[in-house]
Steps between C-alpha positions, in 0.01 A plus 500: 500500500573459867261366760471851655393646167242225457351585839504879454350501150144398603514735798593797279227408251244474779602836647484662156151365443390621843637848427313515170172392661545746788569787256191419292279482810642830632434676169140374492441610858645844426277537194191412703596745772538782247162419346333492841653836591367657180150369569512638854614837373209508255254420777643767729489772234170700504273411216449771244147630484326445175421814313133579493340501162323815394129436567241519229222758520259236628736422787597857556386615829850520635536819304294670768781732571783322323583783267472867585570726206742788526293814540711807573400860457745779442267776392225701675727795561760305690260386772646220711379154411236366736514172686250363252734565208794347684300189582388456142859539388620167640544248221511120497331450835468125546238401757385139439338505845236731353355229277204464732411869469368502143131464421361197318515686168872564550468869582650692788399838640801717578468781754748780557491745790718768652480810719437824315780758535695264723830682445360831623331327793828334596678839507218651703491226765868408516647154454410357841131597482488397134621148582231462767239626255615252236480212746139585578418542131661166416302318769176636357587390146627155602189435709265592214697290251498197728128526580410502131730224375762715330876460481750781536736472205732792565534794733721804476487787742131578539396315182336160463448268205240234581344210306141381544306218342194713431417869452252486790773387741730779385236774527378383841858505627545851360179614669617361834830687466330832429244454778761403761713803413195729509416379852827632643456761774483852351805708578737206531802472273338212316200713408722667239530171308312475169539173314437466129405158362453361151412154366491323165417142398675301228592158373800317636698326230855374482789745491572473129167659407576787740125563534514501875764768494269730308225443755734589785587823319132569443420455871783735597376763255146479636631550853709797391178672386347476848489786747568451869207321664376366165455147364517479121429187296523419131217378278612138544458530876172692491330252268550227761351696791140477614332841459295440815810451714730762347412855401697706247523866591688614191617369163747682282694448181876516540823447312724238660866570432658234281166330428341588164152646475260652749384311808228537758560491873227485761501627859345263756298641788654361820346740752140378488 
């Protein structure tokens, strides 16, 4: 072995060792960089919301208007469905913001209202005048609902579906609506408006029991029995009202479509 080879041998060995160390360090640094990038990507990605568990009946106030049962009529001689029927037909309405509405016993009073013969009135007035009339009608309803602690669940055309914590709140709101409409100047276009209102009270339980859906259907059926300018309530509403504050002008036995048995509805005097 020559002197040159003796000199170059340690140099080559040293360079080889340095290359190995450099490669190992580079691989470790690359691995750390990849791991850091993955962690950053996970942080930047939006967190998935946890699915809400179905509440138990004791927790169930959120069902206030969470589920509206499908209630659609096709009979009655081909008469067009009213706004009340259309409103009751919406299913799976999820309104967790209505938790505060329910009474302490877990019940909610559902009120439905619409304008009697609204289709004919629309044709008589024309679209432009009808829109102005609806705006005035809607302001009256919204004001009454707000003043008595209710919550508008759904609206369609001239129809309203409203939730109240107590029957008294619902009936007082209904009385305000009828009185405000009755105070309109005679002879004006709005004087032709006759609103029919119905209310029913029922328990609010979780969706699986479907009890709330039946109560929504019941409230819609009570309202459909009302004449223009009338407030009808079910037995469950009437039993919670003070006889000294609310007067019943008429009680009648009716058949509610899709609901077995006979039922009583009661007309509330709002003019006194």
